[in-house]
C-alpha positions, 0 to 999 in steps of 0.5 A: 214690045210684041206679045208672045202667045205660048202654049205650053204645058208638053210638059209644064216642066219645059215650058218652065225653062221657056219662061225663064230663057224668054224672060233673061233674054228681054233681060240682057237685051232691054236692062233694066226690070224689062221682062217679056209679055207674054200670054200662056197657054198651058194643057194638061200633058196627061190627055194629050199623052194618052192621045198621042199614043192611042194615034189620036192626031185630028183630035189633037190638032183640034184641041190644039187649034182652040188653044192657039185660037185663045191666044190669039184672041187674047192678043199674042202678036205671034205663037210659039208651040212650045214642045218639038213632037206638037209641030208634027200638028203645026200646019193644023194650028197655022190654018186656024190662025192669023198670027204668025208661029215661030216654027221650032224646027226652022229655029234649029235650021237657022242655027245649024247653018250659021254653025256650019253644020252639014250632017246632025243627029236628032234626038226626040220623042220617037214620033219626032225621030221617026216621022219627016215633019221634023226632019223635013224641015232640016233637010229643006235647008240642006241639012242631014238629019241621022237618027238612032236605030231602033233600040236607042231610039225606044230608050230615048223616048221612055226616058222622056216620057216615064221621066223627065216629062215627069222632073225626074233626072237620073244619072243612068239615064243621063250615061244612056243617053251619052252613049246614043250621042257617041252612036250618033257621031259614027254615023257621021253627025257632026252634032246632036239636036236635042230635039225634045223640050226636056232633054236640055233637063238632062244632058248639058253641053259640058256631059260631051265634046260633041256639039249640042243644040238644046232646041229650047233654048234656041226657040226662046232665043229667036222669041226674043229676037222677034218680040223685039224687032 
């Protein structure tokens, strides 16, 4: 079994979901008392969030690259960046280490392709929805991506940072997200990516008939597969 390096803490609320999902996946695959071999580097998210909103991406790249090097030095065989937004810095992080990164957007694209989804809605932080670092990975696989309008993007972003990253779940926010999901289907989205690792805490498949792709669970499943190859 390979050792999974997890670069987490962004936020710790979703990192605990990663940890549980990876271990449950290994247990399901191997049975008995088997669990995953994991090295976890959990950052202080308050500092990350401040630098994100100040646009200080170079500093963030160096901070996360240093963390990735620590995981590599500790014996990790490959790396998970346990957050959608910080995949913006995946090229810089990858350049700083020798072990591979299992890219979250690529793992999601595989799941979408397997299900024949050609047009997908994307929910996430404003950075993920508005910048091209995530969308381009999907479009390169032939998947069209649509995002909410400006007002909806702001609502989705604010709920992530002021509620979900703090472990706060509000029914009014769930309804707001479901309304955004419905409007994405009016843009021809056949399914919707929950493209922030916390969104799965708020919205579940049982809440809507629209197919949802929870990137946290998809990423964790692909990590289990890679660890057991």
